[in-house]
PyMOL CGO cylinders between C-alpha atoms (Angstrom):
from pymol import cmd
from pymol.cgo import CYLINDER

trace = [
    CYLINDER, 8.60, 5.01, -2.84, 8.50, 5.60, 0.90, 0.3, 1, 1, 1, 1, 1, 1,
    CYLINDER, 8.50, 5.60, 0.90, 5.87, 5.31, 3.59, 0.3, 1, 1, 1, 1, 1, 1,
    CYLINDER, 5.87, 5.31, 3.59, 2.11, 5.21, 3.20, 0.3, 1, 1, 1, 1, 1, 1,
    CYLINDER, 2.11, 5.21, 3.20, 0.62, 8.70, 3.23, 0.3, 1, 1, 1, 1, 1, 1,
    CYLINDER, 0.62, 8.70, 3.23, -2.46, 9.31, 5.37, 0.3, 1, 1, 1, 1, 1, 1,
    CYLINDER, -2.46, 9.31, 5.37, -5.05, 11.38, 3.50, 0.3, 1, 1, 1, 1, 1, 1,
    CYLINDER, -5.05, 11.38, 3.50, -8.25, 12.98, 4.75, 0.3, 1, 1, 1, 1, 1, 1,
    CYLINDER, -8.25, 12.98, 4.75, -11.22, 14.85, 3.34, 0.3, 1, 1, 1, 1, 1, 1,
    CYLINDER, -11.22, 14.85, 3.34, -9.03, 17.95, 3.20, 0.3, 1, 1, 1, 1, 1, 1,
    CYLINDER, -9.03, 17.95, 3.20, -6.19, 16.34, 1.23, 0.3, 1, 1, 1, 1, 1, 1,
    CYLINDER, -6.19, 16.34, 1.23, -7.97, 13.60, -0.79, 0.3, 1, 1, 1, 1, 1, 1,
    CYLINDER, -7.97, 13.60, -0.79, -8.49, 15.65, -3.96, 0.3, 1, 1, 1, 1, 1, 1,
    CYLINDER, -8.49, 15.65, -3.96, -4.93, 16.99, -4.05, 0.3, 1, 1, 1, 1, 1, 1,
    CYLINDER, -4.93, 16.99, -4.05, -3.23, 13.67, -3.22, 0.3, 1, 1, 1, 1, 1, 1,
    CYLINDER, -3.23, 13.67, -3.22, -5.50, 11.35, -5.23, 0.3, 1, 1, 1, 1, 1, 1,
    CYLINDER, -5.50, 11.35, -5.23, -7.82, 13.00, -7.76, 0.3, 1, 1, 1, 1, 1, 1,
    CYLINDER, -7.82, 13.00, -7.76, -5.36, 15.66, -8.95, 0.3, 1, 1, 1, 1, 1, 1,
    CYLINDER, -5.36, 15.66, -8.95, -2.30, 13.43, -8.70, 0.3, 1, 1, 1, 1, 1, 1,
    CYLINDER, -2.30, 13.43, -8.70, -0.82, 12.13, -11.92, 0.3, 1, 1, 1, 1, 1, 1,
    CYLINDER, -0.82, 12.13, -11.92, -0.19, 8.43, -12.48, 0.3, 1, 1, 1, 1, 1, 1,
    CYLINDER, -0.19, 8.43, -12.48, -1.50, 5.59, -10.35, 0.3, 1, 1, 1, 1, 1, 1,
    CYLINDER, -1.50, 5.59, -10.35, -2.64, 6.03, -6.76, 0.3, 1, 1, 1, 1, 1, 1,
    CYLINDER, -2.64, 6.03, -6.76, -3.88, 3.17, -4.57, 0.3, 1, 1, 1, 1, 1, 1,
    CYLINDER, -3.88, 3.17, -4.57, -6.23, 4.30, -1.80, 0.3, 1, 1, 1, 1, 1, 1,
    CYLINDER, -6.23, 4.30, -1.80, -6.83, 2.00, 1.18, 0.3, 1, 1, 1, 1, 1, 1,
    CYLINDER, -6.83, 2.00, 1.18, -10.16, 2.89, 2.83, 0.3, 1, 1, 1, 1, 1, 1,
    CYLINDER, -10.16, 2.89, 2.83, -9.87, 1.56, 6.39, 0.3, 1, 1, 1, 1, 1, 1,
    CYLINDER, -9.87, 1.56, 6.39, -10.72, 2.09, 10.07, 0.3, 1, 1, 1, 1, 1, 1,
    CYLINDER, -10.72, 2.09, 10.07, -8.73, 1.35, 13.25, 0.3, 1, 1, 1, 1, 1, 1,
    CYLINDER, -8.73, 1.35, 13.25, -11.33, -1.10, 14.60, 0.3, 1, 1, 1, 1, 1, 1,
    CYLINDER, -11.33, -1.10, 14.60, -11.31, -3.22, 11.41, 0.3, 1, 1, 1, 1, 1, 1,
    CYLINDER, -11.31, -3.22, 11.41, -9.30, -6.45, 11.87, 0.3, 1, 1, 1, 1, 1, 1,
    CYLINDER, -9.30, -6.45, 11.87, -8.93, -7.22, 8.14, 0.3, 1, 1, 1, 1, 1, 1,
    CYLINDER, -8.93, -7.22, 8.14, -7.75, -3.63, 7.60, 0.3, 1, 1, 1, 1, 1, 1,
    CYLINDER, -7.75, -3.63, 7.60, -4.93, -4.24, 10.08, 0.3, 1, 1, 1, 1, 1, 1,
    CYLINDER, -4.93, -4.24, 10.08, -3.99, -7.37, 8.08, 0.3, 1, 1, 1, 1, 1, 1,
    CYLINDER, -3.99, -7.37, 8.08, -3.81, -5.32, 4.86, 0.3, 1, 1, 1, 1, 1, 1,
    CYLINDER, -3.81, -5.32, 4.86, -1.49, -2.62, 6.22, 0.3, 1, 1, 1, 1, 1, 1,
    CYLINDER, -1.49, -2.62, 6.22, 1.78, -4.65, 6.35, 0.3, 1, 1, 1, 1, 1, 1,
    CYLINDER, 1.78, -4.65, 6.35, 1.16, -5.81, 2.76, 0.3, 1, 1, 1, 1, 1, 1,
    CYLINDER, 1.16, -5.81, 2.76, 0.79, -2.20, 1.61, 0.3, 1, 1, 1, 1, 1, 1,
    CYLINDER, 0.79, -2.20, 1.61, 3.88, -1.17, 3.60, 0.3, 1, 1, 1, 1, 1, 1,
    CYLINDER, 3.88, -1.17, 3.60, 5.94, -3.83, 1.81, 0.3, 1, 1, 1, 1, 1, 1,
    CYLINDER, 5.94, -3.83, 1.81, 4.62, -2.61, -1.55, 0.3, 1, 1, 1, 1, 1, 1,
    CYLINDER, 4.62, -2.61, -1.55, 5.85, 0.94, -0.82, 0.3, 1, 1, 1, 1, 1, 1,
    CYLINDER, 5.85, 0.94, -0.82, 9.37, -0.50, -0.60, 0.3, 1, 1, 1, 1, 1, 1,
    CYLINDER, 9.37, -0.50, -0.60, 9.08, -2.51, -3.86, 0.3, 1, 1, 1, 1, 1, 1,
    CYLINDER, 9.08, -2.51, -3.86, 10.90, -0.93, -6.81, 0.3, 1, 1, 1, 1, 1, 1,
    CYLINDER, 10.90, -0.93, -6.81, 8.49, -2.65, -9.23, 0.3, 1, 1, 1, 1, 1, 1,
    CYLINDER, 8.49, -2.65, -9.23, 5.49, -0.79, -7.81, 0.3, 1, 1, 1, 1, 1, 1,
    CYLINDER, 5.49, -0.79, -7.81, 4.84, 2.35, -9.86, 0.3, 1, 1, 1, 1, 1, 1,
    CYLINDER, 4.84, 2.35, -9.86, 2.07, 3.86, -7.74, 0.3, 1, 1, 1, 1, 1, 1,
    CYLINDER, 2.07, 3.86, -7.74, 1.60, 6.12, -4.77, 0.3, 1, 1, 1, 1, 1, 1,
    CYLINDER, 1.60, 6.12, -4.77, -0.11, 4.31, -1.87, 0.3, 1, 1, 1, 1, 1, 1,
    CYLINDER, -0.11, 4.31, -1.87, -2.31, 6.25, 0.54, 0.3, 1, 1, 1, 1, 1, 1,
    CYLINDER, -2.31, 6.25, 0.54, -4.73, 5.42, 3.36, 0.3, 1, 1, 1, 1, 1, 1,
    CYLINDER, -4.73, 5.42, 3.36, -8.00, 7.12, 4.28, 0.3, 1, 1, 1, 1, 1, 1,
    CYLINDER, -8.00, 7.12, 4.28, -9.56, 6.51, 7.70, 0.3, 1, 1, 1, 1, 1, 1,
    CYLINDER, -9.56, 6.51, 7.70, -13.30, 6.21, 7.00, 0.3, 1, 1, 1, 1, 1, 1,
    CYLINDER, -13.30, 6.21, 7.00, -14.15, 7.12, 10.62, 0.3, 1, 1, 1, 1, 1, 1,
    CYLINDER, -14.15, 7.12, 10.62, -12.30, 10.43, 10.33, 0.3, 1, 1, 1, 1, 1, 1,
    CYLINDER, -12.30, 10.43, 10.33, -13.40, 11.24, 6.76, 0.3, 1, 1, 1, 1, 1, 1,
    CYLINDER, -13.40, 11.24, 6.76, -16.87, 9.71, 6.36, 0.3, 1, 1, 1, 1, 1, 1,
    CYLINDER, -16.87, 9.71, 6.36, -17.84, 12.21, 3.65, 0.3, 1, 1, 1, 1, 1, 1,
    CYLINDER, -17.84, 12.21, 3.65, -15.13, 10.89, 1.31, 0.3, 1, 1, 1, 1, 1, 1,
    CYLINDER, -15.13, 10.89, 1.31, -16.13, 7.29, 2.03, 0.3, 1, 1, 1, 1, 1, 1,
    CYLINDER, -16.13, 7.29, 2.03, -19.74, 8.17, 1.25, 0.3, 1, 1, 1, 1, 1, 1,
    CYLINDER, -19.74, 8.17, 1.25, -18.81, 10.04, -1.94, 0.3, 1, 1, 1, 1, 1, 1,
    CYLINDER, -18.81, 10.04, -1.94, -16.79, 7.02, -3.10, 0.3, 1, 1, 1, 1, 1, 1,
    CYLINDER, -16.79, 7.02, -3.10, -19.63, 4.60, -2.17, 0.3, 1, 1, 1, 1, 1, 1,
    CYLINDER, -19.63, 4.60, -2.17, -17.53, 2.65, 0.33, 0.3, 1, 1, 1, 1, 1, 1,
    CYLINDER, -17.53, 2.65, 0.33, -19.87, 0.07, 1.87, 0.3, 1, 1, 1, 1, 1, 1,
    CYLINDER, -19.87, 0.07, 1.87, -17.31, -2.38, 3.29, 0.3, 1, 1, 1, 1, 1, 1,
    CYLINDER, -17.31, -2.38, 3.29, -13.73, -2.08, 4.51, 0.3, 1, 1, 1, 1, 1, 1,
    CYLINDER, -13.73, -2.08, 4.51, -11.04, -2.60, 3.65, 0.3, 1, 1, 1, 1, 1, 1,
    CYLINDER, -11.04, -2.60, 3.65, -11.78, -1.31, 0.16, 0.3, 1, 1, 1, 1, 1, 1,
    CYLINDER, -11.78, -1.31, 0.16, -8.83, -0.60, -2.10, 0.3, 1, 1, 1, 1, 1, 1,
    CYLINDER, -8.83, -0.60, -2.10, -9.34, 1.65, -5.11, 0.3, 1, 1, 1, 1, 1, 1,
    CYLINDER, -9.34, 1.65, -5.11, -6.76, 2.29, -7.81, 0.3, 1, 1, 1, 1, 1, 1,
    CYLINDER, -6.76, 2.29, -7.81, -6.99, 5.68, -9.50, 0.3, 1, 1, 1, 1, 1, 1,
    CYLINDER, -6.99, 5.68, -9.50, -5.12, 6.55, -12.69, 0.3, 1, 1, 1, 1, 1, 1,
    CYLINDER, -5.12, 6.55, -12.69, -4.86, 10.24, -13.51, 0.3, 1, 1, 1, 1, 1, 1,
    CYLINDER, -4.86, 10.24, -13.51, -7.74, 10.95, -11.11, 0.3, 1, 1, 1, 1, 1, 1,
    CYLINDER, -7.74, 10.95, -11.11, -10.14, 8.31, -12.46, 0.3, 1, 1, 1, 1, 1, 1,
    CYLINDER, -10.14, 8.31, -12.46, -11.11, 5.09, -10.69, 0.3, 1, 1, 1, 1, 1, 1,
    CYLINDER, -11.11, 5.09, -10.69, -9.79, 2.11, -12.68, 0.3, 1, 1, 1, 1, 1, 1,
    CYLINDER, -9.79, 2.11, -12.68, -10.09, -0.75, -10.18, 0.3, 1, 1, 1, 1, 1, 1,
    CYLINDER, -10.09, -0.75, -10.18, -11.89, -1.51, -6.91, 0.3, 1, 1, 1, 1, 1, 1,
    CYLINDER, -11.89, -1.51, -6.91, -11.18, -4.41, -4.55, 0.3, 1, 1, 1, 1, 1, 1,
    CYLINDER, -11.18, -4.41, -4.55, -13.08, -5.25, -1.38, 0.3, 1, 1, 1, 1, 1, 1,
    CYLINDER, -13.08, -5.25, -1.38, -11.49, -7.26, 1.41, 0.3, 1, 1, 1, 1, 1, 1,
    CYLINDER, -11.49, -7.26, 1.41, -7.86, -8.13, 2.13, 0.3, 1, 1, 1, 1, 1, 1,
    CYLINDER, -7.86, -8.13, 2.13, -5.88, -8.40, -1.11, 0.3, 1, 1, 1, 1, 1, 1,
    CYLINDER, -5.88, -8.40, -1.11, -2.79, -10.59, -1.52, 0.3, 1, 1, 1, 1, 1, 1,
    CYLINDER, -2.79, -10.59, -1.52, 0.54, -8.88, -2.09, 0.3, 1, 1, 1, 1, 1, 1,
    CYLINDER, 0.54, -8.88, -2.09, 1.28, -10.50, -5.47, 0.3, 1, 1, 1, 1, 1, 1,
    CYLINDER, 1.28, -10.50, -5.47, -2.11, -9.55, -6.92, 0.3, 1, 1, 1, 1, 1, 1,
    CYLINDER, -2.11, -9.55, -6.92, -1.68, -5.93, -5.84, 0.3, 1, 1, 1, 1, 1, 1,
    CYLINDER, -1.68, -5.93, -5.84, 1.90, -5.85, -7.10, 0.3, 1, 1, 1, 1, 1, 1,
    CYLINDER, 1.90, -5.85, -7.10, 0.72, -6.95, -10.56, 0.3, 1, 1, 1, 1, 1, 1,
    CYLINDER, 0.72, -6.95, -10.56, -1.96, -4.23, -10.65, 0.3, 1, 1, 1, 1, 1, 1,
    CYLINDER, -1.96, -4.23, -10.65, 0.48, -1.51, -9.53, 0.3, 1, 1, 1, 1, 1, 1,
    CYLINDER, 0.48, -1.51, -9.53, 3.41, -2.37, -11.81, 0.3, 1, 1, 1, 1, 1, 1,
]
cmd.load_cgo(trace, "trace")
C-alpha cells in the first residue's frame, strides 16, 4: 500500500470523499499523545497485504474546518469511508488487530 498520505482541507474531498473503495482517515494533532501512539499502528497497516484500504491522516489544527464538518470532538478519531460515505467511527487509540479486521 505505501505510506500514510497527509490530507488537508484542500485535498480531503479528492482523497477521501471522491475516492473509490475504503479509506481510513485518522483525525489527529501533533500535541496529542494518544495520536502519536496510533501512528505506528497505522504505519504497520499500510504495509499489510491483507489491508484493502487507503490510510490517510488529517491534522485537525491545520484543517479545523474539515474536523468541524465531520463533527470531530475528540482525537484521535478514526473514520472509515466506503465510496465516500462514512461507515464506521472510532474514538481513541484502536488496536492493530481490530483495525485490520475492519479494513480487510
